[in-house]
N, C-alpha and C positions, 0 to 999 in steps of 0.2 A: 379391758373389756374384750370378750371373745368376738370372733367374726359373726357367729350366730346371733349373739346378743345385739351387735351393731345392726345386723339385718333386720332383726325383729323391731328394734328401736326405729330404724328408718321406715319399716313397713307401717308401724303404729302412727308415725308422724304423717306419712302419706295418706293413711286412712282418715286421720283426723282433718287433714287439709281438704280431702275429697268430700268429707262430710260437711265441712263448713261451706265449701263451694256449692254443694248440693242444696243447702238450705238458702244460700244467697240467691240461687237460681229462682227461688219462689218469689223473691222480692219484686222483680219486674211485673209479675202477675198482678200485683196490687194496683198497677196503673190502669188496669181495666175496671177496677173497683171505684176509682176516684169519681167517675160521673154520677155515682149513686150514693153520694155522701149522706143524703137525707135517710135513705133506707138503712145504711150502716149505722147512723146515729140512733134511729128508732130501735134497731135490733140490739145495740149495746145497752140502750136504756131498758129494754125488756130483759136483757141478760142480767143487768145489775139488780132489777126488781126481783127476779127469780132467785138470784143468789142471796139477796138480803132475806127474803122470805124463808129460804132453806135454812139459813143460819138462825133465823128466829124460831124455827120449829123446835130446835133443841131446848131453848128456854121454855117453850110451850110444854114439851115433855116433862121438863123439871117442875113446872108449875102444876101440871096434872098430878104428878106423883106425890109431891110434897104437900100441896093444898087440897088435894082430892082424895087419893087413896089413903095416904098416911094420916092426914088430919081427920078423915072419916066424915067429912061434910059434904052432903049431897049438893048443897047450893054452890059451894066452891067448886065441886067437880063439874057441875053443869056449866058454870061460868068458864072454867078452864077449857072444857070441851068446845064451847062456842067460840072462844078465842082461837082454838086450834083449827076449827072449821073455817073460820074467816081467813086464816093464814093459808089454808089449803086452797080455798077459792082464788085467793090472789096468785098462789103458785100456779094454778091451772090456767089463769088468764094470761099471766106472764109467759108461761111455757108455750101456750098456743101462739102468742105474738112472736116470741123468739124463734120458734120453729118455722112459722110461716115467712117471716122476714128473711131469715137466713137461707131458707130453701129457695125463695124468690131470687135472692141475690145470686145464689149458686147457679141457678138456671139461666139467669140473665147474663152473667159474666161468662159462663160456659158458651152460651150462644154467640156472644160477642167475639170470644177467642176463636171459636170455630169459623165464624165469618172472616175474621182477620187472616187466619191461616189459609182458608180457601181463596180469598182475595189475593194473597200472595202467590199461591200455587198457579193461578191462571195467568199470572204475569211473568212467570219464570221462562227463561229461554229453553228451548227444546232439548238442548244437550244436557240439562239438568236432569231430565227424565230418562236419559240414556244411562246415567250413572247412579240413579236412585229408583228403587222398586216402587211401583204404583201401590202394591199392598202395604208397604211401610208408610207411605204418605197417607193412605186411607186409615191406617191404624192411628196415626197422629190426629187425624180429623175426628175420629170416633172414640176409640178407647182412651186415649190420653186426655182429650177434653172432658170425657165423661168422668174420669178419675178426678180431675181438677174440680168439676162441678160438685162431686161428692165431698171433696176437701173443703171448698169454700162454703157450700150449703149446709154441711152437717158436721164434719170432723173439726173444722176450725172453730165452729160455735161450741162444740163439746170441749175442745182444748181450752178455750177461754173460760168457759163456765168451770171446768175442773180446776184450772189454776186459781180462780177467784175463790172457789170452795175450799181448795187446799190451804190458801193463805188465810181465809176467814176462819176456817175450821181449826187451824193451829192456834190462831189468836183466842178463839172461844175455849179451846182446850186449856190454854194457859190461864185464862180468866177463871174457868171452872176448878181446876186442880193442877197447880204447878208441878207437884211431885210426879203424877202420872204423865204429864206432858213431856217432862224430860225423858221418860221411858219411850214415849212415841217418837221424840226427836232423834233418839239413838237408832230406832228401827227403820226410820225413813231412808237414811243413806244405804242401808242394807238392801232396801227394795230397789233403789235406783241402779245399783251396780248391775244386776242381771238385765235391766232395761237397756243399758249402754252396750253390753256384750252381744246380746241377742239381736238388738235393734240394728246393729252394724251388718249382721248376717242377712237379716230380713231385707235391708235395703239392696244388698248385692244380688240376692236372689229375685227380688222384685224386678229389677232391671232385665235380668235374664228371662224372666216370665213374660214381660212385655214384648221382648224380641221374638220369643218362641211364638206368641199369638200372632205377631205380624207375619212371621213365616207361614203360619197356617192360612192366614187370609190371602196372602199372595199366591200360595199353591192352589187353593180352592178356586180362587178367582180365574186363574189361568186355565184350569181344567174345565170350568163351567163355560168360559168364553169359547173354548175350542172343543165343545162336547161332541160335534160331529166327527171330528178327526179321531177322538178317543174311541167312539163307537165304531167308526169305520175300520180301525185296526184291532177291534175287539180287545182293547186294553182296560176294560171296566174293572176286572178283578185286580189287575196290576195297580191301577190308580187307586183303587179302594185300599189295597195293602199299603201303598206308599203314603196315602193320606192318613191312614191309621198310625203308621210309624211316626208322622209329623205330630199328630195329636198326642201320642204316647210320650214323645219327647217333651212336649209342653206340659203334659200332666206330671211327669217326673220332676221337672223344675218347680211346678207349682206345689207338688207334694212336699219337696224340701223346704219351700218357703212357708208353707202352712205348718210344717213340723216345727220349724224355728219359732214361728209366731205363737204356736200353741205352747211350746216350752216357755216363752216369755210371759204369756198371760198366766199360765198355771203357776210358774215360779212366784210371780208377783202376788197372786191370790193366796198361795200357801204362806208366804212370808207375812203378808198383811194380816190375815185372819189368825195366823199363829200368834202374832204379836198381840192382837186384840184379846185372844183367849188368855194369854199370860196377864195382860193388863186387867181383865175382868177378875182374875184371881186375886191380884194385888188390891184392886179397888174393893172387892167383896170383903177382904180382910179389914180394910179401913172402915167399911160400913158396920161390920160386926164389932169393931172396937169403938165405934161411936165417933170417929174423927172425920166422917164424911156422911152426908145424908143420902138416902136412897135416890132422891131426885137429882142430886149432883152426879151420882154414879150413872143414873139413867141418861142424863144430858151428856155426860162425858162419853158414854158408849155410843150415843147418837152421833156426836162429833167425830169420835174416832172412826166409826164406820164411814162417815162422810169423807173423812180424810182418806181412808183406805180406798174407797170407790173412786175418789178423784185421782189418786195415784194410779190405779189400775186403768182408769180412762186415759190418763195422760200416756201411760205405757202403750195402750192400744193405738191412740192417735199418733204417737211418735212414729210407729211403723208406717202408718198411712201417709204421714207428712214425708217420710223418706221415699216412699213410692211416688208421691206427687212431685217431689223434687226431680226425680228422673223424667217424669212426664213433662214437667215445666222446661226442663233443659232441652228436651227434644223439640218442643214447640217453639221455644225462643230461638233455637238454632235455625229453624226453618223460617221464622219471621225475620231473621237477621240476614238471610241469603239475599245477595244482591244479583239481579238479573244482568247477564252479560249484554243483553240487547235492550237498550233503553232509548227513549226520546231525549236528544241532547237538550241541555239548558237553553242554549242559544239556537233554537231550531229555526230553520228556513221554511218558507212557504213556496209551494210550486207556482210558477208563473201562470197568469191568466191566459186564456186562449189568445187574446190580442197580443200579449207580451211574447207568446211562444209561436207567433205565426211564421217566423223564420227558422224555427227549430225542426230539422228534418228527422232526427233520431229521437225517439221517445225514451229508449233504454240503450245504455252503452256499458259494455264490459271492457275494462282497460287493464291488461296484464294481470288478470286475476288468478291467484293460487288459492286453493282451499283444502284444508285437512279436517275431517270430522274429529271432534275431541275424543271420541272413543277409539279412533284409529289414527293417532298422531304421526305414525311413521309411513302412512300410505296416502298419497295425494288423491283426492277425489276429483280435483280440477287442476289443470296445469296450464299456465300462460294463456288464459282465455281472452281473446280480443274479438268483440262482436258488437255491431251496431244494428239495432232493430228500428227500422223506419216507422214513422207514425202511420197508422191505418193499413198496414200491410199484414199478410199472413205469413208467419215464419214457422217452419217445421224443423223439429230436432229429431234426427234419426241416427240409429246406430245400435250396436249390440247392447245387451243388458250389462249394467255396470260401466257404461260409457260416461256417465255424469249428467244425463239429461234431466233427471229429477232433481239433482243437486242444484242445477241452475234455477229451477223454480223456487227452491227453498231459499237461495240467496236473494232472489228478486224480492220475495216477501220478508226478507230480513229475519228469517228464523235463525240464521247464522250469519256471521260477518266473515269475509274472506281474510286470510292471514296476510295476503299481499295483493296489491292493486285496488281498483276502485270500481264501484257500480254506480252509474248516474241515471237519474230519471229526469228527463227534460233539461239536461245540462247541470243538475245539482246532485252532489253526492248523496245517496239515499241515507247515509248515516247522519246527515244533517236535517233530515225531514222528520216530521212527526210520524210516529209509527202508525197511528190510526189513519192519518191522511194517506200515507203510502199504501197501506193495505186496503183502504177504501177504494183505491183505484182499480184493484184487481179482483177478478172473480175466478175462482178455482173450481174446476171439475176434475176430481182425481180419478185414476183408473179403478180404484176400489173405493166406492163412495162411502162416506160415513153418515149414518142416520142416527138420530137420537131416540131414546125410549119414550116416544110421545106420539101424537097423532099426525096426520098428514099436514094439517094447517101449520103446526109448529115447525115441521121439517122444512117446508118450502119457504115459510115466512122467515126463516132464519137468515135468508138472503137480504131481507129488508123488514125488520120488526114492525115498522109503521105501515106496511102495505095493507090495502083494503082487501076484503074477501074477493072482490071482483078482480083485482090485480093478481091475486094468488091463483085464481082459476084460469085467468088469461095466460099466466106463465106456464101453468100445467098443460094447457091446450097447446101452446107453442112447443112444448117439450114432448108432445104426444103422450102425456101421462093422464089426461083428464078421463079418458075412456075407462082405463082399468081402475082408476080411483073411484069412479062412480059405481063400479061393480063390487067394491069392498063392502063388507057388512054394514058399516056406518058411513060410507063415503069419505069425505074429507075429515071426518071426526074419528075415523078408524085408528085404533092403537096399532102401531107397527111392530111392537116387541123390541127387545134389546138389539140395537144395531140393526134394526129393520129386518129381523129374522123372518117375519111373515111375508116378505116380498121376495120375488125372484131377483136374480142379479141384474137382469135388464130393467125390471121395474125400479130398483134402487137407483140405477144409473139415471133413469129419466127424472126421478124425484130430485136427484142432485143437480141435474141440468136445469130443471125448473127453478131450483133455488138460485143458480147463477143468473138465469135470465131475469129473475125478479130483482136481483141486485143491480142489474144494468151497469156493469163496470166499464171503465174506459179501455182496460186491458184484460183480455180473456186468456186464461191459462188452462189449456185442455190436455189432460194427461190420458191420451187415448180414450176420449170420452164416449166413443160409440163401441167400444170393444166387447161390452157385454150384451149387445142388442142382436136380436135376430135380424135377418136380411130385410124384412119388410120395415120393422121399426127403425132400423139404421138408415134406411132411405128417407123416411119421414123426418127423423131427428137431424140428419145431415142437412136436409132442406131447411129446418128451423135454425140450425147452426149457421148456415150460409146467410140467412137473413140477419141473424144476430151479429155476425162478423162484419157486416157492412159498415164502413166508416169507423171501424174499431180495430185497434191493434190486437192481433191474436198470435199466441205462441202455442203450438201444438207439439206434443211428444207423440211421436207416431211409431208404432211397431208394425202396423200394416201399411205399407207404402201406398197402397191403392187410395188411401184417404188423403194423401198430401201431394199427389202428383201435380196438382194445380196450384200449389202454394207459391207465393211470390218468391220466397227465399227458402231454400232447404239447407240446413246446417248438418253436416255429417260429423259425428263424434265417435271417438274410440279411445279407450283407457284414459278418460279425463281430459282429452285434448280435442280441439277442432282440427279436423284433417282436411276438410274441404267445404266450400260454400258456393252455392249456385242455384239454378233451377233444375227441374227434372232432366231435361234434355242435355243440358251442359254437363251435369254430373255423371250422366251415363258414359260420357266421353273422358271426363277428367278424373273421376274417382273410382279406383278399382274396388274399394269397400262398398260403395254405393251400388256399383254394378253387380257385385256378388250378392248383395242383399236383394236386388231385384230379381236376379236369377233364381234365388231360393223361393221367391214368392209368386213370380209370374211364370207362365209356360214359356214365354219368350220375352227377350228384352226389346222394348220398343225403341226404335231409332228415330 
């Protein structure tokens, strides 16, 4: 055997294995169907009814021709037509039931899969989203689940019906005329060959098409999200052209897929109806010679067309199933992802206030090293040792990239350190329930995140069970109530995507009201007043001072004027803690802190 032949053989085996694996990937999807066994049973019953009626129609055609037209009896013709009408009514009822039940099942299972995928996504660790595009995940939630809905609700039903009709039709052909049936049996394999050849190409191109659509969604989403930047740099034309190129790429892939599928369907139809034409010629000769009745030929043609249509449907559904196999694979891969950050099986509980009365430090970092998964060669934190006393205000200062925000992310266990330990009230936070740990903390980020909803929803996100009065009180304490009342619909005003209808300062105050409503034990403030004007900052700072009373507060500060009165100031640089103290002591002991003060103040206060 030549090297080329060996390569072709290996390629063929690989394709067959891949195809088998693709269809196996559909099997776990049936676990989502199990809860609806009654609906499946009723749908199968309707399917059997319609298949049986369809097969009976051929005998009805034979009866009409032989006992009506050829016999020349009006009474027999009327009786035959009445029987045919009854069968058609039964077929209509069965078809309605089958279509409704299978469509319901497809929609229900699709909704369940979509919920399962979303439930998985919201529990995954943040580093997963650094390595996987949001557009691709959205494609799995929408495009892939919609395709599976089509398969379960329509294509799968068509495939089952076609297989039953194919088998039943071949049996009825054999009963009607064995000679012509042998002719049909020879033709069927000739029809199946192009199904296998073109079907393989359709599967490969379908996968590429899905990926191309995901790319389009990702690109469009990013541009829309950053539309102000695009327009500010007058890149509208450039982005239009770039998006058109992405769309064209997807279209070219889809065109190749459609071409292959069209070839598949056209070839099957040509071979099928070509075989029927030859069969009609052979059968017509038998009728003229008197070896076969006209009714038998009519019934045989009916069953032959039924078999042909069934084969054509199977060919079409075969391509759909291959596309669905790719979608199922991607969905199941996502459902199988294990989050790196999980609540341990043997979780511990935080001590009560009485048990914790002698505990002076609420949070402790011990020899912590951390590398972001996307930057494994560059440490974000190095040998961090820090004790945060209960009820104190601790400020983190330093240049950008010093690791301040990373400390916040480790505290909330968005990531785990590669070395060292972080403790909360003396317990390793890896041993705590994630919900309990994060419930302790209230975060106000530098760039607040608002949802595409009204004011009620955005503030109440801090405490979904809060009353309207509590929400309004939190807004007042954050000095947000006044501008909220001036919105077109007050607290019911829709804020737009990411709060686009609000100014930066207004968004910051909504986020602050959310944290106030949560009433956490530990406040995490990432320069929470940075987006406020001088007057608002004064009032919000007053609200923060009230909120920070008897509460542990950690502040990331870029403007040192906001933290000069902090109990403890932690100076960070290049992922390390370079000094710890208060404002006055650091002016003496820390050159970095002194330089930061010199940059922000007219003179350094001694």
